[in-house]
N, C-alpha and C positions, 0 to 999 in steps of 0.2 A: 492637749492630749498628754497623757502620762506615758513616760518612756521607760518605766520600771526602775528608775534610779532615784525616785523621790523628787524628781524635777518635773515641773509643769512646762510643757513645750507648746507654744502657739506658733503656727506656721502661717505666714502671710504670703504675699505674691512672690517675693524674692528673699525674705528674711525669716529667721526664726529667733524667738526670744525665750530664754529660760530663766526661771527664778525659783529659789528654794521655798518650799511650803513650810510654815511653822504652825504649831498647835497653839491656839490662844486660850485664854481663861474662859472665853465664851463657850467653849466646848465642854465645860464641866457640867455635870448633872447636879441640879439644885432641886431641893424639895421644899415643901411648905415649912418644914422645921428651920430652914435657913432664913426665913423672913422675920422681921421684927414688927412690932405694932405699927400700924398705919402704912405698911408696905403693900404694894399691889404687884401682881404678876398674872401671866396667862398660864392656864393649866395646859401642860404638854401631854401628860398621860396620867391615868389613875390605875393603880395596881390592886385596888380594893373594890370588890364587886358591890359591897354594901354602900360605899360612898357613891359609886356610879348610880345605883338605884335611887339615892337621895337627890341626885341632880348635880353632883360634883363631877363634871365631865370635861374632856379635852376641849380646848378653844374658848372656854369661859374665863372671865376675869375674876380673880379671887383677891379679896382684901383681908389682911389680918387686922382685926379690930383691937385685940389685946392678947397677951400671952399670960397664961396662968400656970401654976405648977401642974405638970402632967397633961396639959391640953392647950388648944388654941381656940380662940373665938374668932370665927371667920364669916365673911359675907361673900356669897356667890349670887349675882343678880340681886334680887331683893330679899333673899332668904339668908338667915343667919343660923350658924351651927356652932356648937362647941365640940371639937373633935380631939380625940386622944393623940398624943405625940406619936404613938406607934402607927396610927392610921395616917397622920400627916406625913410620915416618912414615905408612904406609898404614893404620894402625889408629887409627880415631877413638874417643875415649872420653868417658864421662860421669863426672864426679866425684861 
């Protein structure tokens, strides 16, 4: 239970334990543009409606096949696309 001081408090039968919470690098937001060739990730969210309509949606696994100037060659499922860097920036991922 949080006590308003930034400490997490867990109450047992007779004892209470407190520990400081820290923010880790895992809480950073990553996008497709952060991946290199042959990297794989799970799509967390897609902020571009056109990409969603093409089947690039949350919970799917994406693989970056290669990086080119201004675009990425990706695979989602068995389908491959070349998407612009600007569009890739709207796709948040989880490593």
